[in-house]
C-alpha positions, 0 to 999 in steps of 0.5 A, a space after each residue: 916262337 919267333 927269333 927275336 923272341 927266342 934269343 930274348 927268352 931264357 930259363 930262369 932258376 926260380 922259373 915254374 910252370 905252376 905248383 905241384 899242389 892245387 892249394 898252392 898253384 893260385 899263380 896258374 891254376 885260373 888261367 892254365 885250368 884245363 876243363 874236361 868231361 870231369 869238371 861237367 860232370 862235377 858242376 851238373 846239378 842232375 849228375 848223381 856222380 859226387 865221389 871224385 876218384 883219383 890218385 895223388 896228383 890226378 886233379 881232384 883238388 885242382 877241380 875243387 878249386 877251380 869250381 870255387 873260383 868259377 862260383 866265388 861271386 855268386 858265394 854258393 861253394 862251401 869248403 870243409 876241411 876235416 883237420 878243422 872239425 876237431 875230430 880229435 875231440 871224439 877220438 879223445 872221448 873216454 865214453 865213446 871209446 869205451 862203448 866202441 871197445 865193448 862192441 857198440 857200433 857207433 857207425 850211426 853216430 859218426 853219420 849223425 855227426 856229419 849230417 849235423 855238420 853239412 846242414 849247418 854249414 849250408 844254413 850258415 851260408 843260405 843266411 850269411 847275407 841276411 843277418 845283420 847281426 849274426 847270431 840274432 839275426 840268423 836264428 830269427 831268419 831260420 824261425 820266420 821260415 816256419 809260421 803258423 803253418 808248423 802247428 799243422 805241418 809235421 815236417 816243418 815241426 820238425 824242422 823247428 824241433 831240430 832247430 831247438 834241439 840242435 841249432 840254437 848255437 849254430 853260428 858257432 865254430 864247427 869245432 864248438 858244434 862237433 863237441 856239442 854234438 858228441 857231448 850231447 850223446 855222451 850224456 845220453 849214453 851215460 844217463 842210459 847206464 847210471 843204475 847198471 854200471 859205476 862211474 868209475 867204468 868211465 875212468 878206465 874206458 880208454 883202456 883195453 880191460 875196461 870190460 872185465 869189470 863187467 859179468 857176462 849179462 852186464 856187458 850184454 846190457 851195456 851193449 844192448 842199451 848203448 846201441 839203442 841210445 845210438 841208433 835211436 838219436 840217429 833214426 830221429 835225426 835223419 828225418 829232421 835234417 832232410 825236412 829242415 832243409 826242403 823247408 830252408 831251401 825253396 828257392 831252386 836258383 839257390 844250388 850249393 856246392 859242398 866241397 870235402 877233400 884232404 881225407 888222407 891226411 892225418 886229421 884224426 887217428 888212423 882207425 877212427 878215421 876210416 870210420 869217419 869216412 866210411 860214414 861221410 860217404 853214407 851221409 853224402 848219399 843221403 844229404 844229396 837228395 836234397 834238391 839244392 845241395 850237392 856234396 862232393 868228397 875227393 878220395 884217393 882210390 887206395 884210400 877208398 879201398 882201404 875203408 871198405 876193406 877195413 870197415 865193411 859190415 857182413 852184406 857190404 856191396 861196394 856196386 852200391 856206391 859205384 854209381 857215385 863215382 867220377 874216376 879222373 882219367 886223363 888223355 895223352 892229348 889233355 896232358 900236353 894241353 895242360 903243359 902248352 897252357 902253362 909254358 905259355 903262360 910262363 913265357 907271356 908273363 915274362 915278355 911281350 909275345 906275337 904268337 902262342 908259345 907251346 912245348 914245341 918251341 922249348 923242347 926237342 922234337 924226339 927223343 929215343 926214337 919216339 916223339 917227344 909228346 910220346 915220350 912224356 905222356 909215358 912218364 908224366 899221365 897225371 896233371 901233377 906228373 907233367 908239371 913236376 917233369 917239366 919243372 925238372 926240366 926248367 931247373 937243369 935248362 937254367 940260362 938256356 933258352 931251350 931243353 935240349 936232349 941231354 938236359 931232358 935225360 937229366 931232368 928224367 932221372 932226377 924226376 924218375 927218383 922223385 916219382 918213386 920215392 912219392 909212390 913210396 910214401 903214398 902207398 906207405 899205409 898199406 906197403 911200409 918199406 916198399 922201396 925195399 921189395 921194388 929193388 927186385 925190379 933194379 937192372 932188369 930189361 923193361 919188360 920181362 916174364 915172372 919165370 925170370 925172377 929167380 926163386 933165390 933172389 926172392 928167397 933172400 929179399 924175404 930173409 933180408 926184410 924178416 931180419 932187418 924188419 922183424 916186428 914191421 906191419 904191412 901186408 909184404 912185410 908180413 908175408 916176406 916174414 911168413 915166407 922166411 919162417 917156410 909157412 908161405 912158398 916163395 913162388 905165393 910170395 912173387 905172386 902177391 909182390 907183382 900183384 902189388 906192383 900192378 895195384 900201386 901202377 908201378 908195372 903192367 901185367 901181361 897175363 896172356 901172349 896175345 894181349 897187351 900189357 894190363 895197368 891199374 885204372 881209377 876203378 880199381 880193377 884187380 888181377 887174382 892170383 890165379 891169374 898169374 904164373 911164370 908165363 906172366 909178363 911184366 912191364 915196368 912203367 916207364 916213369 920209373 926206369 931211370 930210377 930203377 936203372 931199366 936197361 931199355 937195350 935189353 929185350 924180353 
Protein backbone atom coordinates (compact mmCIF):
# COMPACT_ATOMS: atom_id res chain seq x y z
CA UNK A 1 0.00 0.00 0.00
CA UNK A 2 1.39 3.44 -0.91
CA UNK A 3 2.58 5.56 2.05
CA UNK A 4 -0.08 8.22 1.53
CA UNK A 5 -2.73 5.55 1.39
CA UNK A 6 -1.39 3.79 4.49
CA UNK A 7 -1.54 6.96 6.56
CA UNK A 8 -5.07 7.59 5.37
CA UNK A 9 -6.55 4.15 6.03
CA UNK A 10 -7.50 3.11 9.57
CA UNK A 11 -9.76 0.30 10.74
CA UNK A 12 -13.15 1.48 11.88
CA UNK A 13 -15.33 -0.12 14.53
CA UNK A 14 -18.02 -1.24 12.08
CA UNK A 15 -15.62 -2.51 9.38
CA UNK A 16 -15.85 -6.14 8.27
CA UNK A 17 -14.68 -8.21 5.33
CA UNK A 18 -18.07 -9.87 5.06
CA UNK A 19 -20.63 -11.87 6.98
CA UNK A 20 -20.13 -15.40 8.27
CA UNK A 21 -23.41 -16.46 6.63
CA UNK A 22 -23.47 -16.47 2.81
CA UNK A 23 -27.11 -15.37 2.84
CA UNK A 24 -26.07 -12.16 4.66
CA UNK A 25 -22.89 -11.62 2.65
CA UNK A 26 -24.38 -9.79 -0.32
CA UNK A 27 -22.06 -6.83 0.12
CA UNK A 28 -18.94 -8.90 -0.60
CA UNK A 29 -19.99 -12.24 -2.11
CA UNK A 30 -20.35 -11.29 -5.77
CA UNK A 31 -17.18 -9.19 -6.02
CA UNK A 32 -15.01 -11.41 -3.82
CA UNK A 33 -16.15 -14.90 -4.75
CA UNK A 34 -13.25 -17.29 -5.40
CA UNK A 35 -14.05 -19.81 -8.11
CA UNK A 36 -12.69 -23.27 -7.53
CA UNK A 37 -12.96 -26.65 -9.24
CA UNK A 38 -15.90 -27.35 -6.94
CA UNK A 39 -17.87 -24.54 -8.55
CA UNK A 40 -17.06 -25.86 -12.03
CA UNK A 41 -18.35 -29.30 -11.03
CA UNK A 42 -21.47 -27.75 -9.52
CA UNK A 43 -22.20 -25.78 -12.67
CA UNK A 44 -21.38 -28.59 -15.11
CA UNK A 45 -24.37 -30.13 -16.87
CA UNK A 46 -22.47 -33.36 -17.49
CA UNK A 47 -21.02 -33.94 -14.04
CA UNK A 48 -23.30 -36.13 -11.89
CA UNK A 49 -21.93 -34.91 -8.55
CA UNK A 50 -24.77 -33.02 -6.90
CA UNK A 51 -24.63 -33.64 -3.13
CA UNK A 52 -22.39 -30.86 -1.84
CA UNK A 53 -20.68 -32.08 1.33
CA UNK A 54 -19.01 -29.75 3.77
CA UNK A 55 -18.67 -28.80 7.38
CA UNK A 56 -20.31 -25.64 8.70
CA UNK A 57 -18.61 -22.64 7.07
CA UNK A 58 -17.03 -24.56 4.20
CA UNK A 59 -18.82 -22.50 1.55
CA UNK A 60 -21.81 -24.66 0.56
CA UNK A 61 -24.32 -21.82 0.73
CA UNK A 62 -21.87 -19.40 -0.91
CA UNK A 63 -21.63 -21.72 -3.93
CA UNK A 64 -25.41 -21.70 -4.24
CA UNK A 65 -25.72 -17.95 -3.77
CA UNK A 66 -23.12 -17.28 -6.46
CA UNK A 67 -24.76 -19.73 -8.86
CA UNK A 68 -27.99 -17.75 -8.45
CA UNK A 69 -26.16 -14.53 -9.23
CA UNK A 70 -24.49 -16.03 -12.32
CA UNK A 71 -27.79 -17.22 -13.80
CA UNK A 72 -29.99 -14.41 -12.56
CA UNK A 73 -30.51 -12.92 -16.02
CA UNK A 74 -31.38 -16.31 -17.51
CA UNK A 75 -33.87 -17.15 -14.77
CA UNK A 76 -32.79 -20.77 -14.60
CA UNK A 77 -32.19 -21.28 -10.86
CA UNK A 78 -34.86 -22.54 -8.44
CA UNK A 79 -34.28 -22.38 -4.69
CA UNK A 80 -36.32 -24.59 -2.39
CA UNK A 81 -36.33 -23.83 1.33
CA UNK A 82 -37.36 -26.85 3.44
CA UNK A 83 -38.75 -24.51 6.09
CA UNK A 84 -41.26 -23.18 3.56
CA UNK A 85 -42.65 -26.57 2.50
CA UNK A 86 -45.17 -26.84 5.37
CA UNK A 87 -43.82 -30.27 6.22
CA UNK A 88 -45.03 -29.81 9.77
CA UNK A 89 -48.41 -30.69 8.23
CA UNK A 90 -46.99 -34.16 7.56
CA UNK A 91 -45.55 -34.53 11.06
CA UNK A 92 -48.84 -33.41 12.59
CA UNK A 93 -50.96 -35.80 10.52
CA UNK A 94 -52.68 -38.25 12.85
CA UNK A 95 -53.20 -40.74 10.01
CA UNK A 96 -49.57 -40.64 8.86
CA UNK A 97 -48.32 -40.99 12.43
CA UNK A 98 -50.75 -43.83 13.10
CA UNK A 99 -49.44 -45.94 10.23
CA UNK A 100 -45.83 -45.02 11.00
CA UNK A 101 -46.25 -46.16 14.62
CA UNK A 102 -47.74 -49.45 13.43
CA UNK A 103 -44.60 -50.09 11.39
CA UNK A 104 -45.68 -49.16 7.85
CA UNK A 105 -42.67 -48.00 5.85
CA UNK A 106 -43.68 -44.51 4.68
CA UNK A 107 -40.43 -43.78 2.84
CA UNK A 108 -42.12 -44.27 -0.57
CA UNK A 109 -44.62 -41.56 0.40
CA UNK A 110 -41.82 -39.18 1.40
CA UNK A 111 -40.12 -39.79 -1.97
CA UNK A 112 -43.42 -39.17 -3.75
CA UNK A 113 -43.74 -35.90 -1.84
CA UNK A 114 -40.29 -34.69 -2.92
CA UNK A 115 -40.88 -35.65 -6.55
CA UNK A 116 -44.10 -33.66 -6.64
CA UNK A 117 -42.43 -30.62 -5.12
CA UNK A 118 -39.42 -30.78 -7.45
CA UNK A 119 -41.53 -31.40 -10.55
CA UNK A 120 -44.00 -28.63 -9.91
CA UNK A 121 -41.31 -26.09 -9.04
CA UNK A 122 -39.54 -26.79 -12.33
CA UNK A 123 -42.80 -26.55 -14.30
CA UNK A 124 -43.70 -23.26 -12.62
CA UNK A 125 -40.34 -21.80 -13.56
CA UNK A 126 -40.55 -23.16 -17.09
CA UNK A 127 -43.96 -21.63 -17.82
CA UNK A 128 -43.64 -18.39 -15.87
CA UNK A 129 -42.86 -16.29 -18.94
CA UNK A 130 -45.60 -17.94 -21.03
CA UNK A 131 -48.61 -17.12 -18.94
CA UNK A 132 -50.30 -13.76 -19.03
CA UNK A 133 -53.00 -15.02 -16.70
CA UNK A 134 -51.02 -17.20 -14.33
CA UNK A 135 -53.49 -19.87 -13.31
CA UNK A 136 -55.35 -20.35 -16.56
CA UNK A 137 -52.36 -19.54 -18.76
CA UNK A 138 -49.93 -22.02 -17.24
CA UNK A 139 -52.50 -24.80 -17.22
CA UNK A 140 -53.34 -24.23 -20.88
CA UNK A 141 -49.66 -24.02 -21.77
CA UNK A 142 -49.07 -27.38 -20.15
CA UNK A 143 -51.92 -29.12 -21.93
CA UNK A 144 -50.90 -27.59 -25.27
CA UNK A 145 -47.68 -29.58 -24.98
CA UNK A 146 -49.72 -32.75 -25.56
CA UNK A 147 -51.68 -32.61 -28.85
CA UNK A 148 -53.69 -35.40 -30.43
CA UNK A 149 -50.70 -37.75 -30.36
CA UNK A 150 -51.48 -38.20 -26.67
CA UNK A 151 -53.99 -40.87 -27.63
CA UNK A 152 -51.23 -42.97 -29.19
CA UNK A 153 -48.22 -41.99 -27.05
CA UNK A 154 -48.30 -43.91 -23.78
CA UNK A 155 -45.73 -41.62 -22.11
CA UNK A 156 -47.61 -38.47 -23.07
CA UNK A 157 -50.86 -40.06 -21.94
CA UNK A 158 -49.35 -40.76 -18.53
CA UNK A 159 -48.12 -37.17 -18.33
CA UNK A 160 -51.62 -35.80 -18.94
CA UNK A 161 -52.98 -38.23 -16.38
CA UNK A 162 -50.44 -36.92 -13.88
CA UNK A 163 -51.51 -33.33 -14.59
CA UNK A 164 -55.16 -34.10 -14.09
CA UNK A 165 -54.59 -36.08 -10.91
CA UNK A 166 -52.16 -33.76 -9.18
CA UNK A 167 -51.42 -30.71 -11.26
CA UNK A 168 -54.62 -28.72 -11.75
CA UNK A 169 -53.69 -26.43 -8.86
CA UNK A 170 -49.95 -26.61 -9.15
CA UNK A 171 -49.69 -22.81 -9.35
CA UNK A 172 -50.69 -22.61 -5.71
CA UNK A 173 -48.00 -22.05 -3.10
CA UNK A 174 -45.80 -25.03 -2.22
CA UNK A 175 -47.41 -25.19 1.22
CA UNK A 176 -50.79 -25.86 -0.42
CA UNK A 177 -49.40 -28.62 -2.62
CA UNK A 178 -47.73 -30.44 0.28
CA UNK A 179 -51.02 -30.43 2.16
CA UNK A 180 -52.91 -31.55 -0.95
CA UNK A 181 -50.61 -34.52 -1.59
CA UNK A 182 -50.61 -35.55 2.05
CA UNK A 183 -54.39 -35.34 2.20
CA UNK A 184 -54.73 -37.55 -0.88
CA UNK A 185 -52.54 -40.23 0.71
CA UNK A 186 -54.43 -39.93 4.00
CA UNK A 187 -57.74 -40.44 2.20
CA UNK A 188 -56.46 -43.49 0.34
CA UNK A 189 -55.15 -45.03 3.55
CA UNK A 190 -58.44 -44.44 5.36
CA UNK A 191 -60.51 -45.73 2.43
CA UNK A 192 -58.64 -49.03 2.49
CA UNK A 193 -59.24 -49.52 6.18
CA UNK A 194 -62.83 -48.46 6.77
CA UNK A 195 -64.09 -52.04 6.73
CA UNK A 196 -61.38 -53.32 9.10
CA UNK A 197 -60.61 -50.56 11.60
CA UNK A 198 -63.01 -48.36 13.54
CA UNK A 199 -62.78 -44.60 13.12
CA UNK A 200 -61.79 -44.05 16.73
CA UNK A 201 -58.41 -45.64 16.05
CA UNK A 202 -57.42 -42.53 14.15
CA UNK A 203 -58.32 -40.39 17.13
CA UNK A 204 -55.64 -42.11 19.20
CA UNK A 205 -53.29 -42.61 16.29
CA UNK A 206 -50.78 -40.16 17.70
CA UNK A 207 -50.38 -42.16 20.89
CA UNK A 208 -47.91 -44.96 21.37
CA UNK A 209 -50.69 -47.35 22.43
CA UNK A 210 -52.74 -47.06 19.25
CA UNK A 211 -51.95 -50.60 18.14
CA UNK A 212 -53.12 -52.08 21.45
CA UNK A 213 -56.72 -51.83 20.20
CA UNK A 214 -55.94 -54.29 17.40
CA UNK A 215 -55.51 -58.03 17.51
CA UNK A 216 -52.32 -59.48 16.03
CA UNK A 217 -54.17 -60.49 12.87
CA UNK A 218 -55.80 -57.07 12.51
CA UNK A 219 -52.49 -55.31 12.97
CA UNK A 220 -50.87 -57.46 10.29
CA UNK A 221 -53.75 -56.71 7.93
CA UNK A 222 -53.59 -52.97 8.61
CA UNK A 223 -49.83 -52.87 7.97
CA UNK A 224 -50.19 -54.90 4.78
CA UNK A 225 -52.94 -52.70 3.36
CA UNK A 226 -51.22 -49.51 4.39
CA UNK A 227 -47.94 -50.60 2.81
CA UNK A 228 -49.79 -51.52 -0.38
CA UNK A 229 -51.38 -48.06 -0.63
CA UNK A 230 -48.08 -46.24 -0.09
CA UNK A 231 -46.03 -48.44 -2.42
CA UNK A 232 -48.64 -48.42 -5.19
CA UNK A 233 -48.84 -44.62 -5.16
CA UNK A 234 -45.07 -44.37 -5.39
CA UNK A 235 -44.67 -46.86 -8.25
CA UNK A 236 -47.43 -45.32 -10.37
CA UNK A 237 -46.19 -41.80 -9.79
CA UNK A 238 -42.54 -42.37 -10.64
CA UNK A 239 -43.00 -43.02 -14.36
CA UNK A 240 -45.61 -40.27 -14.70
CA UNK A 241 -43.33 -37.61 -13.23
CA UNK A 242 -40.43 -38.63 -15.42
CA UNK A 243 -42.57 -38.74 -18.56
CA UNK A 244 -44.14 -35.37 -17.83
CA UNK A 245 -40.80 -33.61 -17.46
CA UNK A 246 -39.28 -35.35 -20.50
CA UNK A 247 -42.26 -34.30 -22.64
CA UNK A 248 -42.27 -30.69 -21.43
CA UNK A 249 -38.53 -29.92 -21.20
CA UNK A 250 -37.68 -30.59 -24.82
CA UNK A 251 -35.54 -27.48 -25.38
CA UNK A 252 -32.00 -28.61 -24.50
CA UNK A 253 -30.89 -24.96 -24.24
CA UNK A 254 -33.14 -24.41 -21.24
CA UNK A 255 -31.35 -25.99 -18.32
CA UNK A 256 -32.58 -25.72 -14.72
CA UNK A 257 -30.68 -25.83 -11.44
CA UNK A 258 -32.72 -26.70 -8.36
CA UNK A 259 -30.97 -25.74 -5.12
CA UNK A 260 -31.86 -27.23 -1.72
CA UNK A 261 -30.03 -25.87 1.31
CA UNK A 262 -30.48 -25.40 5.09
CA UNK A 263 -31.35 -29.03 5.73
CA UNK A 264 -29.62 -28.80 9.11
CA UNK A 265 -32.18 -26.34 10.44
CA UNK A 266 -35.21 -27.38 12.50
CA UNK A 267 -37.78 -27.30 9.69
CA UNK A 268 -39.62 -30.36 11.03
CA UNK A 269 -39.33 -32.63 14.06
CA UNK A 270 -36.01 -34.47 14.14
CA UNK A 271 -37.04 -38.09 13.52
CA UNK A 272 -39.14 -37.18 10.49
CA UNK A 273 -36.45 -34.80 9.23
CA UNK A 274 -33.94 -37.61 8.88
CA UNK A 275 -36.41 -39.73 6.90
CA UNK A 276 -37.30 -36.80 4.65
CA UNK A 277 -33.62 -36.11 3.97
CA UNK A 278 -33.06 -39.77 3.08
CA UNK A 279 -36.05 -39.63 0.72
CA UNK A 280 -34.71 -36.41 -0.80
CA UNK A 281 -31.33 -37.97 -1.58
CA UNK A 282 -33.08 -40.87 -3.34
CA UNK A 283 -35.38 -38.50 -5.25
CA UNK A 284 -32.46 -36.36 -6.37
CA UNK A 285 -30.90 -39.35 -8.09
CA UNK A 286 -34.13 -40.21 -9.86
CA UNK A 287 -35.29 -36.79 -11.06
CA UNK A 288 -31.83 -35.78 -12.25
CA UNK A 289 -32.09 -38.44 -14.94
CA UNK A 290 -34.15 -35.87 -16.79
CA UNK A 291 -31.52 -34.30 -19.01
CA UNK A 292 -32.50 -30.66 -18.45
CA UNK A 293 -32.45 -30.66 -14.64
CA UNK A 294 -29.69 -30.74 -12.05
CA UNK A 295 -30.86 -30.89 -8.44
CA UNK A 296 -28.14 -29.76 -6.03
CA UNK A 297 -28.31 -30.49 -2.32
CA UNK A 298 -26.04 -28.88 0.29
CA UNK A 299 -25.59 -30.95 3.44
CA UNK A 300 -23.14 -31.19 6.30
CA UNK A 301 -20.99 -34.32 6.48
CA UNK A 302 -22.09 -35.04 10.06
CA UNK A 303 -25.77 -34.69 9.11
CA UNK A 304 -25.61 -37.14 6.21
CA UNK A 305 -23.73 -39.59 8.47
CA UNK A 306 -26.49 -39.25 11.08
CA UNK A 307 -29.20 -39.80 8.46
CA UNK A 308 -27.53 -42.96 7.18
CA UNK A 309 -26.94 -44.25 10.69
CA UNK A 310 -30.49 -43.71 11.95
CA UNK A 311 -32.58 -44.39 8.83
CA UNK A 312 -30.67 -47.04 6.90
CA UNK A 313 -32.58 -50.21 6.13
CA UNK A 314 -31.22 -53.74 5.77
CA UNK A 315 -28.97 -53.97 2.73
CA UNK A 316 -28.22 -50.24 2.66
CA UNK A 317 -25.05 -49.35 0.73
CA UNK A 318 -23.58 -45.88 1.09
CA UNK A 319 -21.30 -46.58 -1.88
CA UNK A 320 -24.30 -45.98 -4.17
CA UNK A 321 -24.37 -42.34 -3.09
CA UNK A 322 -20.64 -41.64 -3.08
CA UNK A 323 -20.49 -41.05 -6.83
CA UNK A 324 -22.86 -38.10 -6.24
CA UNK A 325 -20.70 -36.50 -3.53
CA UNK A 326 -18.95 -33.18 -4.09
CA UNK A 327 -16.80 -32.73 -0.96
CA UNK A 328 -15.49 -29.21 -0.44
CA UNK A 329 -11.75 -28.81 0.14
CA UNK A 330 -9.86 -25.53 0.53
CA UNK A 331 -6.13 -25.24 -0.03
CA UNK A 332 -4.17 -22.63 1.99
CA UNK A 333 -3.63 -20.73 -1.27
CA UNK A 334 -7.39 -20.40 -1.87
CA UNK A 335 -8.05 -19.39 1.75
CA UNK A 336 -5.54 -16.55 1.43
CA UNK A 337 -7.06 -15.58 -1.92
CA UNK A 338 -10.43 -15.20 -0.20
CA UNK A 339 -8.84 -13.03 2.49
CA UNK A 340 -6.95 -10.84 0.02
CA UNK A 341 -9.98 -10.21 -2.20
CA UNK A 342 -12.04 -9.10 0.77
CA UNK A 343 -9.29 -6.97 2.31
CA UNK A 344 -8.85 -5.20 -1.03
CA UNK A 345 -12.62 -4.65 -1.34
CA UNK A 346 -12.79 -3.19 2.19
CA UNK A 347 -10.02 -0.68 1.51
CA UNK A 348 -11.31 0.15 -1.99
CA UNK A 349 -14.68 1.20 -0.61
CA UNK A 350 -13.01 3.74 1.63
CA UNK A 351 -10.89 5.66 -0.85
CA UNK A 352 -9.13 5.62 -4.21
CA UNK A 353 -6.00 3.46 -4.20
CA UNK A 354 -3.29 3.03 -6.76
CA UNK A 355 -2.55 -0.65 -6.20
CA UNK A 356 -4.14 -3.82 -4.90
CA UNK A 357 -4.14 -4.20 -1.12
CA UNK A 358 -3.51 -7.64 0.45
CA UNK A 359 -3.05 -9.12 3.92
CA UNK A 360 0.65 -8.32 3.63
CA UNK A 361 -0.14 -4.60 3.83
CA UNK A 362 -2.16 -4.96 7.04
CA UNK A 363 -0.65 -7.88 8.99
CA UNK A 364 2.82 -8.67 10.42
CA UNK A 365 5.08 -10.84 8.29
CA UNK A 366 5.73 -13.42 11.01
CA UNK A 367 4.29 -14.53 14.31
CA UNK A 368 5.62 -17.20 16.68
CA UNK A 369 8.35 -18.00 14.19
CA UNK A 370 5.88 -18.81 11.41
CA UNK A 371 4.93 -16.90 8.30
CA UNK A 372 1.64 -15.04 8.63
CA UNK A 373 0.13 -17.23 5.89
CA UNK A 374 0.97 -20.42 7.77
CA UNK A 375 -0.27 -18.94 11.05
CA UNK A 376 -3.64 -17.97 9.53
CA UNK A 377 -4.26 -21.12 7.50
CA UNK A 378 -3.37 -23.35 10.47
CA UNK A 379 -6.31 -21.77 12.30
CA UNK A 380 -8.71 -20.90 9.49
CA UNK A 381 -9.18 -23.68 6.96
CA UNK A 382 -12.64 -22.78 5.68
CA UNK A 383 -14.02 -19.55 4.17
CA UNK A 384 -16.20 -18.69 7.16
CA UNK A 385 -13.24 -19.18 9.50
CA UNK A 386 -10.91 -16.79 7.71
CA UNK A 387 -13.66 -14.16 7.47
CA UNK A 388 -14.44 -14.50 11.19
CA UNK A 389 -10.75 -14.44 12.14
CA UNK A 390 -9.98 -11.25 10.24
CA UNK A 391 -13.18 -9.59 11.48
CA UNK A 392 -11.88 -10.22 15.01
CA UNK A 393 -8.60 -8.61 13.99
CA UNK A 394 -10.51 -5.55 12.79
CA UNK A 395 -12.42 -5.32 16.07
CA UNK A 396 -9.30 -5.18 18.21
CA UNK A 397 -7.38 -2.95 15.74
CA UNK A 398 -9.97 -0.14 15.72
CA UNK A 399 -8.39 3.21 14.89
CA UNK A 400 -5.12 1.64 13.66
CA UNK A 401 -3.81 1.30 10.09
CA UNK A 402 -2.34 -2.18 10.72
CA UNK A 403 -2.73 -5.25 12.90
CA UNK A 404 0.43 -5.76 14.97
CA UNK A 405 1.54 -8.97 16.71
CA UNK A 406 -0.08 -8.13 20.06
CA UNK A 407 -3.36 -7.17 18.40
CA UNK A 408 -3.30 -10.37 16.35
CA UNK A 409 -2.78 -12.43 19.52
CA UNK A 410 -5.79 -10.80 21.17
CA UNK A 411 -7.91 -11.45 18.09
CA UNK A 412 -6.72 -15.07 17.98
CA UNK A 413 -7.87 -15.62 21.57
CA UNK A 414 -11.36 -14.27 20.92
CA UNK A 415 -11.61 -16.16 17.65
CA UNK A 416 -10.49 -19.42 19.31
CA UNK A 417 -13.15 -19.17 22.03
CA UNK A 418 -15.79 -18.37 19.41
CA UNK A 419 -14.80 -21.36 17.29
CA UNK A 420 -14.90 -23.77 20.23
CA UNK A 421 -18.43 -22.67 21.13
CA UNK A 422 -19.44 -22.99 17.46
CA UNK A 423 -17.96 -26.51 17.34
CA UNK A 424 -20.08 -27.55 20.31
CA UNK A 425 -23.19 -26.09 18.64
CA UNK A 426 -22.43 -27.81 15.34
CA UNK A 427 -22.17 -31.25 16.98
CA UNK A 428 -24.79 -30.83 19.69
CA UNK A 429 -27.19 -33.36 18.13
CA UNK A 430 -24.67 -36.19 18.50
CA UNK A 431 -22.62 -34.96 21.45
CA UNK A 432 -24.59 -32.78 23.85
CA UNK A 433 -22.37 -31.44 26.63
CA UNK A 434 -19.30 -31.74 24.39
CA UNK A 435 -17.46 -28.88 26.13
CA UNK A 436 -17.51 -30.79 29.45
CA UNK A 437 -15.47 -33.57 27.85
CA UNK A 438 -13.19 -31.21 25.94
CA UNK A 439 -11.90 -30.01 29.33
CA UNK A 440 -9.64 -33.07 29.37
CA UNK A 441 -7.47 -31.26 26.78
CA UNK A 442 -6.92 -28.08 28.78
CA UNK A 443 -3.35 -27.06 29.63
CA UNK A 444 -1.87 -29.93 27.63
CA UNK A 445 0.91 -29.54 25.06
CA UNK A 446 -0.04 -29.27 21.36
CA UNK A 447 0.99 -32.90 20.89
CA UNK A 448 0.93 -35.74 23.39
CA UNK A 449 0.30 -39.49 23.59
CA UNK A 450 -2.82 -41.13 24.99
CA UNK A 451 -0.80 -42.72 27.80
CA UNK A 452 -0.35 -39.20 29.21
CA UNK A 453 -4.14 -38.98 29.76
CA UNK A 454 -4.37 -40.55 33.21
CA UNK A 455 -6.86 -43.18 34.29
CA UNK A 456 -8.02 -41.17 37.31
CA UNK A 457 -8.68 -38.06 35.20
CA UNK A 458 -10.96 -40.01 32.86
CA UNK A 459 -12.75 -41.77 35.72
CA UNK A 460 -13.39 -38.43 37.46
CA UNK A 461 -14.65 -36.88 34.23
CA UNK A 462 -17.14 -39.72 33.74
CA UNK A 463 -18.30 -39.64 37.34
CA UNK A 464 -18.92 -35.87 37.24
CA UNK A 465 -20.87 -36.24 33.98
CA UNK A 466 -23.02 -39.03 35.43
CA UNK A 467 -23.76 -37.08 38.62
CA UNK A 468 -24.48 -33.69 37.01
CA UNK A 469 -26.34 -35.02 33.94
CA UNK A 470 -27.94 -38.33 34.97
CA UNK A 471 -30.64 -38.30 32.30
CA UNK A 472 -28.94 -36.62 29.35
CA UNK A 473 -28.75 -38.46 26.03
CA UNK A 474 -25.86 -38.47 23.58
CA UNK A 475 -23.03 -40.88 22.88
CA UNK A 476 -20.50 -39.43 25.33
CA UNK A 477 -23.01 -38.81 28.12
CA UNK A 478 -24.35 -42.38 27.96
CA UNK A 479 -20.87 -43.88 27.67
CA UNK A 480 -19.72 -41.86 30.69
CA UNK A 481 -22.66 -43.14 32.76
CA UNK A 482 -21.72 -46.71 31.86
CA UNK A 483 -18.16 -46.05 33.06
CA UNK A 484 -19.44 -44.61 36.34
CA UNK A 485 -21.59 -47.74 36.82
CA UNK A 486 -18.65 -50.05 36.01
CA UNK A 487 -20.32 -51.31 32.85
CA UNK A 488 -17.56 -50.00 30.57
CA UNK A 489 -13.80 -49.88 31.07
CA UNK A 490 -12.20 -46.44 31.53
CA UNK A 491 -9.71 -47.10 28.73
CA UNK A 492 -12.50 -48.01 26.32
CA UNK A 493 -14.19 -44.69 27.06
CA UNK A 494 -10.88 -42.87 26.53
CA UNK A 495 -10.58 -44.41 23.07
CA UNK A 496 -14.18 -43.49 22.21
CA UNK A 497 -13.75 -39.92 23.44
CA UNK A 498 -10.62 -39.29 21.38
CA UNK A 499 -12.25 -40.86 18.34
CA UNK A 500 -15.01 -38.27 18.80
CA UNK A 501 -12.40 -35.48 19.06
CA UNK A 502 -10.93 -36.78 15.80
CA UNK A 503 -14.34 -37.06 14.12
CA UNK A 504 -15.29 -33.44 14.86
CA UNK A 505 -11.92 -32.03 13.79
CA UNK A 506 -10.81 -31.01 17.29
CA UNK A 507 -7.75 -33.27 17.19
CA UNK A 508 -5.67 -35.32 14.81
CA UNK A 509 -4.44 -38.84 15.57
CA UNK A 510 -1.01 -40.26 14.89
CA UNK A 511 -1.55 -44.00 14.69
CA UNK A 512 2.04 -45.00 13.90
CA UNK A 513 5.32 -43.43 15.01
CA UNK A 514 6.52 -43.18 11.40
CA UNK A 515 3.35 -41.40 10.22
CA UNK A 516 2.23 -37.80 10.54
CA UNK A 517 -1.03 -36.99 12.33
CA UNK A 518 -4.19 -37.92 10.41
CA UNK A 519 -7.09 -35.44 10.24
CA UNK A 520 -10.71 -36.07 9.33
CA UNK A 521 -11.77 -34.85 5.91
CA UNK A 522 -15.08 -34.21 4.14
CA UNK A 523 -15.29 -37.81 2.98
CA UNK A 524 -15.78 -38.75 6.62
CA UNK A 525 -12.91 -41.23 6.90
CA UNK A 526 -13.03 -42.68 10.39
CA UNK A 527 -10.70 -44.41 12.82
CA UNK A 528 -11.64 -47.71 14.45
CA UNK A 529 -11.06 -48.45 18.17
CA UNK A 530 -8.72 -51.31 17.24
CA UNK A 531 -6.30 -48.77 15.71
CA UNK A 532 -5.97 -46.78 18.95
CA UNK A 533 -3.84 -47.61 21.98
CA UNK A 534 -1.82 -45.72 24.58
CA UNK A 535 0.98 -45.15 22.05
CA UNK A 536 -1.38 -43.25 19.74
CA UNK A 537 -0.37 -39.62 19.35
CA UNK A 538 -2.82 -36.73 19.67
CA UNK A 539 -2.42 -33.33 18.00
CA UNK A 540 -4.81 -30.58 19.15
CA UNK A 541 -5.98 -28.39 16.27
CA UNK A 542 -4.27 -24.95 16.41
CA UNK A 543 -7.66 -23.21 16.12
CA UNK A 544 -8.46 -24.26 19.69
CA UNK A 545 -5.06 -23.76 21.36
CA UNK A 546 -5.88 -20.43 22.94
CA UNK A 547 -9.37 -21.38 24.21
CA UNK A 548 -7.98 -24.60 25.75
CA UNK A 549 -4.88 -22.98 27.20
CA UNK A 550 -2.61 -25.27 25.21
CA UNK A 551 0.98 -24.66 26.32
CA UNK A 552 2.98 -24.37 23.12
CA UNK A 553 6.23 -24.33 25.11
CA UNK A 554 5.70 -27.95 26.16
CA UNK A 555 6.99 -30.81 24.05
CA UNK A 556 5.87 -34.38 23.89
